[in-house]
C-alpha positions as a Python dict, from the first residue, in 0.01 Angstrom:
ca = {
    (1, 'M'): (0, 0, 0),
    (2, 'P'): (-289, 143, -212),
    (3, 'P'): (-648, 90, -83),
    (4, 'I'): (-814, -243, -158),
    (5, 'E'): (-1030, -106, -442),
    (6, 'D'): (-733, 57, -618),
    (7, 'P'): (-595, -146, -917),
    (8, 'R'): (-244, -35, -817),
    (9, 'R'): (-277, -266, -518),
    (10, 'H'): (-210, -550, -761),
    (11, 'E'): (119, -410, -890),
    (12, 'D'): (468, -507, -777),
    (13, 'N'): (595, -275, -504),
    (14, 'S'): (829, -269, -205),
    (15, 'A'): (561, -401, 33),
    (16, 'Y'): (520, -719, -172),
    (17, 'R'): (896, -756, -206),
    (18, 'M'): (952, -719, 167),
    (19, 'G'): (672, -968, 230),
    (20, 'A'): (831, -1220, -7),
    (21, 'I'): (1174, -1195, 158),
    (22, 'R'): (1020, -1211, 506),
    (23, 'E'): (815, -1522, 416),
    (24, 'C'): (1122, -1685, 261),
    (25, 'F'): (1313, -1631, 585),
    (26, 'E'): (1034, -1735, 819),
    (27, 'E'): (949, -2052, 626),
    (28, 'S'): (1290, -2170, 503),
    (29, 'G'): (1552, -1983, 707),
    (30, 'I'): (1707, -1840, 388),
    (31, 'L'): (1790, -1474, 451),
    (32, 'L'): (1807, -1259, 137),
    (33, 'A'): (1964, -953, 299),
    (34, 'K'): (2279, -744, 271),
    (35, 'E'): (2466, -502, 493),
    (36, 'K'): (2260, -188, 539),
    (37, 'L'): (2541, 58, 464),
    (38, 'R'): (2658, -110, 142),
    (39, 'E'): (2472, -58, -185),
    (40, 'S'): (2599, -385, -329),
    (41, 'G'): (2810, -676, -223),
    (42, 'T'): (2764, -1012, -62),
    (43, 'L'): (2461, -1151, 108),
    (44, 'L'): (2484, -1104, 482),
    (45, 'N'): (2723, -1334, 665),
    (46, 'L'): (2523, -1457, 960),
    (47, 'S'): (2576, -1781, 1148),
    (48, 'N'): (2307, -2047, 1141),
    (49, 'D'): (2250, -1998, 1514),
    (50, 'E'): (2201, -1622, 1470),
    (51, 'R'): (1956, -1674, 1187),
    (52, 'E'): (1756, -1935, 1379),
    (53, 'K'): (1745, -1714, 1688),
    (54, 'G'): (1604, -1425, 1482),
    (55, 'R'): (1361, -1656, 1305),
    (56, 'H'): (1225, -1784, 1637),
    (57, 'A'): (1189, -1430, 1773),
    (58, 'I'): (986, -1327, 1467),
    (59, 'H'): (766, -1640, 1480),
    (60, 'S'): (695, -1585, 1849),
    (61, 'G'): (598, -1221, 1794),
    (62, 'K'): (882, -1080, 2003),
    (63, 'T'): (993, -863, 1712),
    (64, 'T'): (909, -791, 1349),
    (65, 'F'): (1125, -884, 1051),
    (66, 'S'): (1206, -517, 982),
    (67, 'E'): (1299, -452, 1345),
    (68, 'W'): (1521, -760, 1353),
    (69, 'L'): (1699, -650, 1034),
    (70, 'D'): (1774, -316, 1203),
    (71, 'T'): (1929, -491, 1503),
    (72, 'I'): (2175, -676, 1277),
    (73, 'E'): (2232, -366, 1058),
    (74, 'A'): (2094, -535, 748),
    (75, 'R'): (1854, -450, 466),
    (76, 'A'): (1634, -684, 266),
    (77, 'D'): (1771, -735, -85),
    (78, 'L'): (1456, -602, -254),
    (79, 'N'): (1624, -496, -578),
    (80, 'S'): (1741, -847, -667),
    (81, 'L'): (1389, -988, -678),
    (82, 'A'): (1261, -1034, -1035),
    (83, 'P'): (878, -1018, -1060),
    (84, 'F'): (749, -1334, -1229),
    (85, 'T'): (370, -1304, -1274),
    (86, 'R'): (91, -1181, -1051),
    (87, 'W'): (-194, -1421, -961),
    (88, 'L'): (-548, -1330, -857),
    (89, 'T'): (-757, -1613, -714),
    (90, 'P'): (-1051, -1718, -940),
    (91, 'I'): (-1364, -1511, -881),
    (92, 'T'): (-1553, -1826, -777),
    (93, 'A'): (-1323, -1888, -478),
    (94, 'P'): (-1477, -1812, -134),
    (95, 'R'): (-1157, -1633, -29),
    (96, 'R'): (-952, -1440, -282),
    (97, 'Y'): (-586, -1344, -281),
    (98, 'S'): (-351, -1124, -482),
    (99, 'T'): (-9, -1290, -498),
    (100, 'Q'): (310, -1155, -653),
    (101, 'M'): (560, -1420, -762),
    (102, 'Y'): (934, -1356, -787),
    (103, 'L'): (1256, -1514, -907),
    (104, 'Y'): (1578, -1470, -710),
    (105, 'L'): (1914, -1589, -841),
    (106, 'L'): (2147, -1677, -557),
    (107, 'P'): (2516, -1600, -623),
    (108, 'L'): (2711, -1888, -777),
    (109, 'S'): (2988, -2039, -568),
    (110, 'S'): (3241, -1866, -795),
    (111, 'S'): (3095, -1523, -723),
    (112, 'P'): (3263, -1281, -480),
    (113, 'D'): (2910, -1195, -362),
    (114, 'L'): (2860, -1538, -209),
    (115, 'P'): (2868, -1525, 173),
    (116, 'D'): (3120, -1738, 362),
    (117, 'I'): (2842, -1925, 541),
    (118, 'T'): (2624, -2138, 312),
    (119, 'Q'): (2256, -2103, 391),
    (120, 'I'): (2070, -2435, 405),
    (121, 'P'): (1688, -2433, 403),
    (122, 'T'): (1531, -2580, 716),
    (123, 'S'): (1180, -2646, 844),
    (124, 'D'): (1005, -2379, 1050),
    (125, 'G'): (921, -2642, 1310),
    (126, 'G'): (583, -2730, 1166),
    (127, 'I'): (434, -2379, 1191),
    (128, 'E'): (357, -2367, 818),
    (129, 'H'): (533, -2675, 681),
    (130, 'T'): (736, -2976, 789),
    (131, 'K'): (1033, -2974, 553),
    (132, 'A'): (1236, -2727, 345),
    (133, 'E'): (1505, -2817, 95),
    (134, 'F'): (1674, -2718, -228),
    (135, 'R'): (1591, -2948, -521),
    (136, 'P'): (1608, -2913, -900),
    (137, 'V'): (1285, -2800, -1065),
    (138, 'C'): (1249, -3133, -1245),
    (139, 'D'): (1264, -3315, -908),
    (140, 'W'): (974, -3113, -766),
    (141, 'L'): (765, -3187, -1075),
    (142, 'S'): (852, -3557, -1061),
    (143, 'R'): (763, -3576, -693),
    (144, 'Y'): (431, -3408, -764),
    (145, 'K'): (349, -3657, -1039),
    (146, 'A'): (438, -3939, -800),
    (147, 'N'): (191, -3794, -543),
    (148, 'E'): (473, -3728, -296),
    (149, 'I'): (401, -3355, -261),
    (150, 'I'): (114, -3111, -320),
    (151, 'L'): (147, -2828, -572),
    (152, 'F'): (-124, -2576, -646),
    (153, 'P'): (-186, -2452, -1002),
    (154, 'P'): (33, -2137, -985),
    (155, 'Q'): (329, -2330, -840),
    (156, 'F'): (292, -2614, -1089),
    (157, 'F'): (253, -2374, -1381),
    (158, 'L'): (562, -2167, -1299),
    (159, 'L'): (780, -2471, -1228),
    (160, 'T'): (670, -2622, -1561),
    (161, 'V'): (755, -2298, -1743),
    (162, 'L'): (1097, -2282, -1575),
    (163, 'A'): (1187, -2649, -1623),
    (164, 'P'): (1322, -2626, -1983),
    (165, 'F'): (1574, -2363, -1870),
    (166, 'L'): (1688, -2538, -1552),
    (167, 'D'): (1705, -2898, -1670),
    (168, 'P'): (1941, -3076, -1688),
    (169, 'V'): (2123, -2943, -1385),
    (170, 'P'): (2488, -2860, -1469),
    (171, 'D'): (2772, -2979, -1253),
    (172, 'P'): (2808, -2734, -957),
    (173, 'G'): (3163, -2658, -1066),
    (174, 'D'): (3078, -2589, -1430),
    (175, 'F'): (3037, -2214, -1397),
    (176, 'D'): (3023, -2154, -1773),
    (177, 'A'): (2727, -2391, -1807),
    (178, 'L'): (2554, -2241, -1501),
    (179, 'N'): (2596, -1886, -1629),
    (180, 'A'): (2476, -1985, -1978),
    (181, 'Q'): (2169, -2148, -1825),
    (182, 'R'): (2092, -1838, -1621),
    (183, 'S'): (2137, -1611, -1923),
    (184, 'K'): (1880, -1811, -2121),
    (185, 'L'): (1638, -1795, -1828),
    (186, 'V'): (1678, -1418, -1791),
    (187, 'D'): (1629, -1368, -2167),
    (188, 'F'): (1309, -1572, -2150),
    (189, 'W'): (1191, -1376, -1845),
    (190, 'R'): (1232, -1047, -2033),
    (191, 'R'): (1088, -1165, -2364),
    (192, 'Q'): (739, -1102, -2497),
    (193, 'E'): (596, -1405, -2679),
    (194, 'N'): (411, -1295, -2996),
    (195, 'G'): (237, -998, -2842),
    (196, 'E'): (197, -1155, -2500),
    (197, 'P'): (284, -948, -2191),
    (198, 'S'): (632, -1006, -2054),
    (199, 'W'): (653, -1233, -1751),
    (200, 'P'): (693, -945, -1504),
    (201, 'E'): (376, -785, -1647),
    (202, 'K'): (148, -1091, -1661),
    (203, 'C'): (-148, -1088, -1425),
    (204, 'I'): (-335, -1420, -1419),
    (205, 'S'): (-679, -1503, -1280),
    (206, 'P'): (-766, -1860, -1390),
    (207, 'Y'): (-1118, -1946, -1502),
    (208, 'P'): (-1277, -2265, -1642),
    (209, 'T'): (-1317, -2257, -2017),
    (210, 'W'): (-1399, -2621, -2106),
    (211, 'K'): (-1458, -2960, -1949),
    (212, 'D'): (-1376, -3292, -2117),
    (213, 'G'): (-1503, -3574, -1899),
    (214, 'K'): (-1359, -3515, -1552),
    (215, 'R'): (-1079, -3292, -1677),
    (216, 'V'): (-1130, -2916, -1640),
    (217, 'F'): (-941, -2668, -1860),
    (218, 'L'): (-847, -2340, -1693),
    (219, 'A'): (-776, -2041, -1918),
    (220, 'L'): (-506, -1799, -1801),
    (221, 'D'): (-545, -1506, -2040),
    (222, 'K'): (-756, -1278, -1816),
    (223, 'A'): (-621, -1064, -1534),
    (224, 'G'): (-930, -1056, -1311),
    (225, 'P'): (-1204, -798, -1244),
    (226, 'E'): (-988, -596, -1003),
    (227, 'V'): (-765, -481, -1291),
    (228, 'E'): (-995, -520, -1592),
    (229, 'D'): (-981, -147, -1676),
    (230, 'T'): (-601, -131, -1672),
    (231, 'G'): (-538, -330, -1990),
    (232, 'R'): (-338, -595, -1806),
    (233, 'K'): (-345, -949, -1942),
    (234, 'G'): (-244, -1297, -1839),
    (235, 'D'): (-100, -1583, -2045),
    (236, 'G'): (-283, -1648, -2371),
    (237, 'K'): (-51, -1924, -2494),
    (238, 'R'): (-105, -2181, -2221),
    (239, 'L'): (-379, -2348, -2018),
    (240, 'I'): (-380, -2545, -1695),
    (241, 'T'): (-583, -2866, -1692),
    (242, 'C'): (-683, -3053, -1378),
    (243, 'I'): (-925, -3300, -1223),
    (244, 'L'): (-1114, -3171, -921),
    (245, 'R'): (-1112, -3410, -626),
    (246, 'D'): (-1262, -3302, -293),
    (247, 'G'): (-1270, -2947, -428),
    (248, 'R'): (-894, -2944, -489),
    (249, 'P'): (-732, -2932, -836),
    (250, 'Q'): (-523, -3246, -891),
    (251, 'S'): (-354, -3427, -1182),
    (252, 'L'): (-231, -3090, -1309),
    (253, 'E'): (-97, -3040, -1660),
    (254, 'V'): (16, -2734, -1857),
    (255, 'R'): (-100, -2741, -2218),
    (256, 'C'): (-54, -2523, -2525),
    (257, 'R'): (-378, -2333, -2578),
    (258, 'E'): (-376, -2394, -2954),
    (259, 'D'): (-347, -2769, -2899),
    (260, 'V'): (-641, -2763, -2660),
    (261, 'I'): (-853, -2567, -2908),
    (262, 'K'): (-782, -2832, -3174),
    (263, 'Q'): (-864, -3110, -2927),
    (264, 'R'): (-1190, -2941, -2836),
    (265, 'R'): (-1291, -2907, -3201),
    (266, 'R'): (-1218, -3275, -3263),
    (267, 'T'): (-1405, -3382, -2950),
    (268, 'E'): (-1708, -3164, -3012),
    (269, 'G'): (-1705, -3251, -3383),
    (270, 'S'): (-1708, -3625, -3310),
    (271, 'S'): (-1982, -3566, -3055),
    (272, 'V'): (-2197, -3389, -3316),
    (273, 'Q'): (-2133, -3675, -3562),
    (274, 'K'): (-2225, -3930, -3294),
    (275, 'D'): (-2544, -3743, -3207),
    (276, 'S'): (-2639, -3723, -3576),
    (277, 'R'): (-2572, -4094, -3622),
    (278, 'E'): (-2779, -4185, -3315),
    (279, 'Q'): (-3064, -3962, -3433),
    (280, 'S'): (-3049, -4121, -3778),
    (281, 'E'): (-3067, -4468, -3622),
    (282, 'K'): (-3364, -4361, -3410),
    (283, 'D'): (-3543, -4219, -3716),
    (284, 'S'): (-3474, -4541, -3908),
    (285, 'A'): (-3609, -4754, -3625),
    (286, 'H'): (-3916, -4532, -3602),
    (287, 'D'): (-3978, -4570, -3977),
    (288, 'D'): (-3946, -4950, -3945),
    (289, 'R'): (-4209, -4957, -3670),
    (290, 'R'): (-4449, -4746, -3874),
    (291, 'E'): (-4401, -4976, -4174),
    (292, 'K'): (-4474, -5284, -3960),
    (293, 'E'): (-4790, -5119, -3821),
    (294, 'R'): (-4918, -5055, -4174),
    (295, 'L'): (-4854, -5418, -4262),
}
């Protein structure tokens, strides 16, 4: 890993990929690993008991994830991770993080690469969360809007971006529909939108750009001071809006930046007109008083 002041520290690399796969295993029990001696093939066939035993050993500090993989002759499936934006915490935050997001497409049930044992996400026993489960993207967004779960801006943003490609959910046995859906998602992931960076290249450090009443508008186009000399950019087409409650962003929405610019012009234009009208009324009232004094 490059030193902390090096901009390369905020680039996708094997350390981030290993960290992502390790966190996925520790927090959900899903093991994205293959046999060490095979360059391709199925995800590792490991019983639920074996996976949970390794998970507990890692949580308790008896071994590391890498050491445990060696004992089961496995390797983390680093090459199948697809980088999907980098996020740098806003410069106003008391503690700042550099987070690499990834997509991972599990094999379909028709694929020969699917292991015999189906991996089901499970809680880590309350160490970092209380429940883990697979759900469609639209379900997570609906549960957030119903105040059933908490999502932070990066999670909400990426789920919102993914939703059009993963909704509606095809029948599990309709492999043609599932493959077509995945193909559209991969094409979108690779595409550059009108000069925008591709999704693997985007580096986003949100910052407030406007406030309308209680609602704050966070711009996503800048990459943050750590990488400002590298030419990296964020997302210039979208904004995140939120209402801050107890210092936490809530009531999140993803908006088209152009639409927000138009809204801002209308709002500020009507405000200028209102101010002018109020000033005109004040001037008129002042003139009336002066006329009455003369009389």
